[in-house]
Structure formats: structure tokens, C-alpha cells
N, C-alpha and C positions, 0 to 999 in steps of 0.2 A: 390491394392498396398497395400504388407506385411508394419507394423508398422516399427518404427526405434532400430532396438537393445535399452534396457536398459543398460546405463554405470554402471557397477560393479566395486569400489575402491577394490584391492587386494591387501593386504599388506603383507609383509615376508621379512624373514631375508636376508640382503647381507651379506649370507655365500655360499661356491660354496653347499653345500646341499640341499639348499632350491634350488640356482640358476639351478642344477639339475632337481630338483622334477615340475618346472614352466616351464622346456624349450618349454614344446610342447605349451604353452601360450604364452609365451613372445616371443616368435618367428613365430604365428598365422599358428603352422602347424596344429593346433588346433581350431578349429573357431567355430560359433554359430551364428544363424541368429536371436537370441533372447536379447544376451547377447554382452554385451562390452566390455572387460576388463582393465582396468588404474590399471597397475602397480605404486606400492608405495613401497617402500625399508626401512625401519628399523629397530635398534636393537630389541630385544625381551622384553625386558624389557619398552620401548617405545609403542609396541603393546600393551602390557599388559594394561600400562593404559590406552591408547588411545581405548581400547576395553571399560574398565569403562564410556567410554562417547559415545559408538556407534560411532565412528568417521566412519568405514573401513563398508565395506555391510559381505568384505567374507576378512578377517583375522588371523596369526596364532598365538595361544596364547601359553601360558604355561598350561600344567593341574593345575596347582597349584593357574591361575588366573581365572577357570572357576565359581567355585562359587561367582565370584562376578560380572559375567558378565552372568550367565544362566537364568537372566531373561531375555536378550536382544537376547542372542545367544544360538545357539546348535551346537554339533561340528559335523564335519563329516567324514564319514566313510573313506576317502582316505586321505594321504599327511600326514598323523601322524608321529609322530617322537617319535619313540620305542626302549630302550635301552634292548637289550636282554639276558641277563648279564655281560656288557661292557659298565662300567661310569654311572653316570659323576666319575670324580675323586679328590678326595683330594689329594694337595701334598705340595712338604716341600723343603727347600734348605738343609734340613740336614735329612738323618732317623729319621721318629715318629713311636712308635709303634698307631693304632688306639685310643685305652683310653687315649694317651695323645693328644688329642683332645678339650677334655675337657676346659674349662675357658679359652682357644686360642682366640686370633684375628684372624678374617678368613675373607678371601676376598670375597663375591661371587656376582653372576652376576646380581643382582636382589632381592627386598625383594618377587617379582611375582611370582620368579622361582620357576619351579619344583625341581631342584638340591636344593637350599636353604631349601624348607618344606620337603625331604629327610635328607636333614643333619641332620634339626631339630630333626627328630626323632629317628635317630641313636643316636643324643646325644644333649639335650636340650640346654646343658648347655655350652656358647660357644658367644663371640662378634661378631654381623655378620658385615664386613665394604661394601656394596656395591659399585661396581667396573665395569663400560662396561668390556665385558669377554676378548674384546680384551687386557686390561692392568693387568691381574689379576696376571701375571707372572713378571710384571714389579715392580708390587706395594711388590710380595713375595721378590724379588732381594733387591730391598730398604730397606726391614727389616720395611715399616707402617705397615705390616702385618706378624702375624707366620705362617700361610699357605695359600693356595688358594684354590677354588672350582674352577675345569678349565672344560668347555664344547667346543662342536665344535672341530676345528682342536686339541687345546691344548691336549687332550686326546691322540693324536699323539704324536705330539713336544717334551712333557714336559721331554722327559729322556734327548736328545740332546742337551736340552738345559741346562741341570746339575742340574734336579730335581730330587725328588722321591717318589716315590707313597709311601700315605699315605692309604689310605682307596679309595675302587674302590666299588662305591656306587648303581652299578645297579647290581655287585656280591652279595653285602650283601642282596637288595632287594629280588632276587631272592632266596635267602637261607632261606632268613626270611618267603618267602611268597610263595614259589614256582611258581611265575608270571612274565611277563615280566612289564617292566618298565615304564609305557605313561612318557615323558618328555614332550610331547606337542601335540598338533591338529591344525587346521584348522576350527575357527568357522565361521558360517553364519548366518546372521541376519536373526530373526523372523521376524520382521516387510516384508520380501520380502512374494513376491506371492508364490505359491506353483506351480507353473508352474517354475517357476523363480528360486525358490529353488535344484528344479530336475535339470535345465540344468543346474545349478553352482555344482551341484555334478558331472554331467555326465564330463563337463570338466573337474573337478578335475583329475577323477578317466583317463580319457584316458589322461591326462598331464603326469600322472606320468608311465601309461602303455606305452606312447611314447617314454619316456628316456629310459627304461626300453629296451624296442625292438631295439632303437638306441642309444646304449651308446657311442658309440665313439663320434660320434654329440654331442650328450647332455654332454660329460665331456671336450670337449675340450670347448665348450659355458662354463660352470658352471667353465673350472677356469680362467675365466679373476673377478672371485670372490674368486677366491683363494687369498687372501693378500700375496702374494710373495710366497707360497707353490709350494716344487717341484712338477711338474706335477704325479710324480710316490706317493706322499704322498697326494696330492688332490683325485688325483680318491681310494687311499685307504680309507680317508675318508668320501668318495661319499659312496664307497662299505661297510661300518662299519654302517653310520647311514641311508642308504634306504635298508629296510629289506622285508620280504614278511607280515611285519604288516603295510606297507606302502601303496599298492597297496588297501588293502580292510581291517581295524582293526579286521573286523572280531568279534565272543561274546569275547574270551580273554581279549582285550586290554580295551573293556566297564568295565569288572567285575573286572581288575588290576588298574583302576582310581577309579571306584568307593570306592575300599579298600582303598587305598591313601587318598581319599580325608577326608573320614568314620576315619580313623588313624587319620591323620591330624584334624579333628573336635574335636577327642576323648580328643588326647594330647591339647585344648586346643589353637591351632595355627588358625585353622579356625572358624569362628563363628559361620556360620548357617551350616546346615546340608544340605546338594545336592544330587540329583538323578540324577545322568550321564546319559545324552542324547545323541546317535547320531545318526544320519541322515543318511541312507541308498544313495548309490551312484545310485541306479536304478530308477524306476518307483513309489514303493510301500514310499511313502511320508509321514508313522507314524514311529515316532522315534523311535529306539528302546535305551530303556531303561536295564541299568546294572542288570546283576542279583544280587540277593546276595551275596558277592567277601564269606560268611562264607559256603556257599552253591556249591561243588564242583559238576561238570558235571559227568556223569555217564559216 
């Protein structure tokens, strides 16, 4: 008689991008005899905070949050959110030059968000106001802030809502560092056994692959999390947010994450320097440590 499967809490954002990635697991297209997945939906800033308390075994977190939970979690190679030269965006109700960001009051989607960290690297001198990401454009419209840092579908809808793009942080990062911008990843509790860690990595990788191989049904499922977006816009958002780094982050994403967090530490924005570790999706469970970001690959 086989032992009962271990229940694993799996927490991620209630947006159509994450819904697309977790479709295979959420609908039990991808199954396991070792692990039973219990899905939890919360906004990313709540997940960042709860990761510091080891609330969930598998959780989406912002890359910026990793130094605060690195003793409890290791990052997973599948399911990462990576900007490849596009977004997140700083937006305003009127045209601004990027250098005018200095000294302004800016709505950000959380103080542990990667977007906030990157904006601080671009311009250290501004007043950050943490607001749930779905309310950021409203805050700009109501003039409680001067500008807003938008993520998720806001990167696609800001124009039709009458906003102007002030700064594309993904494009700035690519131009500055010649690297993709790792915004978030799935984190797996270190306290889990190697067998369970390996199984979770397999499940995550196969869920992403299943969605990519069955895009129409996965997109139809994801639409229920699209917050009244038109289907064509939701599909465009998924295609922008899910790229080749999402299946397997490879060597470049860990190197970019290490570069980002090192820069945050050197700028005094992150207290401790950490070595970024990604656990691979295969049988080898030796965590992959990021290469020195100053050393370019051959």
C-alpha cells in the first residue's frame, strides 16, 4: 500500500498570467502520487510578506523578496516571471521626461516588489506609496500620487485609459546591464525532502509545458482571472508575460537575479548580500548558484 500523498500549499497571484502557468496543476491535468496541491490565491505583496513567515511550501515571490527568505526557500527553475526588454512601466496623466521622476510621489505595487527595487536603482530620490497594483492607475487619476508604477495588464491598458508612458524599466535594465529582468519566481521550502522538492519541480515544469502545448484551453481557463479584460487583451498579456525563460530559466536568469540583488545591496536598498540559488527541474537537486554577473559567458 502506497503512503498518502503529502499536501503542499501552492500560492500564487490571482492574475491570468499565473492562472495560465498553473492551469495543468489547478485542473489536475498534471498529477502526482507523492504530492497533493492545495492552491492559494493572494496578491504578490501578501505572498512576499508571508514568505518571511514560511507560510506556504511553494509560493510565488518577487525577486526583490528573495534576500529576506533565502534561508527558508530556494527558487525554482520553472515558472519565473522575466521581462525581456519590456515593462514594468512608470505612467502619468501628462507627459513626463524620465529625469522628472526625481522627488515625485509614486505609487508602487509593494515595497518588496522587484519593480520598486529597479525604480530605486534608476532614481533613488522619490517618495514611494505602496498601493495594491489594481488601484495604482486610480491613484494617479485621483492625484493622490504624481505617477504610478504599473505591472501585469496595466502595462497594456495604460494608453487606452489616457495615461502616458514615462519610463520602461525593462528596457532601461536591458540597455544598462544587457540582461533580462527577473521580476519574480516560484520559491520552494528548503524544509521539504529532496524527493518532494524534485516532484514539485517536475509538476511545475510540466504544468507550464502543458499550458504552452494546449494554449487555447489554458487561455480560456485564464480568462476567468482577467479582471474584465477583453479576451484579446488577456491573450496578449499572457503572451507577453510567458516567454522561453518561464519553462526553464537557464543560466542567464540566475545571473541577472544575482546582478540585480547585488546592485540593490551596493545601493543600500538590501541589507544583506545573498547568493541566488535556483533548484533545477530534473533529478539533480544540487541548487544552481548564480555565476558572477560581472563575468560574461564565453
